N, C-alpha and C positions, 0 to 999 in steps of 0.2 A: 346750506345745512338746515335740516329741521331742528326743532327744539331738542329732541332726544340726542342727536348727534352733537349739537353745540354743547350741551351739558356734559356729555361723555368726553368731550375733547378738553374740557377745563382741567388744568392740573397745575401745581405750584411749579415755579421755576426750579430747575436742578440745582443742587449744591454748588456754590461758587458763583451763581448768577443772582443778580438783583436788577430791578428796574422800575421805572415809573412812566406813566403816559399822562401828559397834561392836555386837556382840551383847550384850544385857543380859537379865537375868531368865530364863535358860534352865531349862526343865523337861523331863524325859524320862519315859517310861513304856514299859516293855518287857514283853511277854507272849509267851512262846514265840518264834515266828519274826517278830513284828511289833514295831517300835519306833516311838514317836511322839515327836517333838521339837517343842516349842513355845518360842518366844522372841520378844523384842522386838529391834528394830534401831533404833539412833539414827544417822541420817545427817547428816553435815556436808558441805556442798559450797561451794566458792569458785568464783565465776564472774567472771573478770576483776576480782578484789579484793572482790567483794561476797559476803558470807557468808549462807548459807541452811541451814536445818535441816528435817528431816522425821522422823517416827517411824512405824514399821511393826510389825505383829505377823505373825509367820509360824508356820506349822505344816507340818512334813515328816513323812511316813509312809514307813518303811522296812520292807522284808521281807527276811528271810534265805532266799536261794534258791541252791541248789547250792554251799553253803558260803560264800556272799558276801552282805554286806548291800548291798541295792540300794534306791534311792529310787524309790518307785512313785507318790507324789503329793505335791504341795506347794501351799500357798496363802499368799499375802501380801496383807495389807490395810493400807492406810494409815490411821493415826489422824487423825480430823478435827481441825482447828485453826481457830479463829475467825480471820477476816481482821483486819488492823489497822484500828482505828476511824478514820474520817475526820472531816470537819467538815460541819456542816449549816448551811444558810442559815436562821437562826432565824425570818426573815420568812415562810418557806414553811410552817412547822409547822401554823399554823391552817388552811391550805388542804388539808392531809392529813386533819384531824380530821373525824370524822363516822361514819355507820353505812354498812357495806358488806354487800351481800347476794350469797350464792352461789346460793340458791334461796329460794322463798317460805318464810319462817320460819326460815331459816338465816342468821344475821347475825353480824358481828363489829363491834366498835367501835374506832376509833382516837381517842385522846385526847391532850391536851397538858397537861403539868404543868411549868410553868416553861420550861426549855429542853430538856425531854425529851419524847419521843413513846412512847406505849404502845399495845399491841394487846390487846384482851380479847374472848374468844369466850364467849358465854353467861355463866355465873356462875363461870367459871374465874378464877384470879388474873390481874391485869394483867401483861403481859410487856413489858419495856423493848425498844424498837427502837433499835438502835445504828446510827448513820449509817456507811456505808461510802464512798459517793460520790454526789453529786447527789441523785436521788430513790431511791437504793438503800439499804436497811437490812437488818440481820440480827438474829437473836436469839442471845444468848450460848449456846454449846454446841449450837446447832441448825443442821443443814445446810440450806442453801437461803437465798433472799433474798426480801425484801418490796420490791417496786417500786411506785411510784405513777405511773399513766399519766395524761397530760393529754389532754383532748379538743381538738376544733377551736377551742373558745372559750378555750383556755389553762388552764382549771380542771381540777382532778383529777377524773376521772370513773370511775377504777377502781383497785383494789388488785390487784396481781399476786403471787400466792404461787408463787415459782419454786422447784422442786425437781428436781434432776438435769436441768436444761434443759427441763423440762415446766412449763407454766403452768396454775395454777388462777386464773381471773379472778373477782374479787368486784366487782360494780358498785356504785358509790356511789349511795345512796339519800338523798332529802331528808327 
């Protein structure tokens, strides 16, 4: 955004909303006419009595021009947070188990251990799949979701590895 767009975008929070942003872990570095400021932000927001939080990392670059410090670039990234775990229908777990193939010779295995589901690709360690909702799972600390697709016969026929709303489909093999 340029300055005019930024100023035009500033508005108070809607009725029923309130919040704060706290700057933490600030670091700066200055070289001649350039200053770089890096910091985290902890946001708390209340939406009609419901509390939410988010964490961001920001970097601002300033230049001293004509005797004034002016911001020339900024970037803000949100830290990834795992969703809240949900519950899984334990009777469905065995239907997810099996081998899935992306291409000939490129397979991953879904296995069940008690009431937990695991994903393993090749000789890498097994990774716990944490239920989010229904047939949707996630891995701790990993963006994206694992979805199980049911075919016309009602049985699982594919595993979908969804990242940034793009799907990689692994077909279930017998």
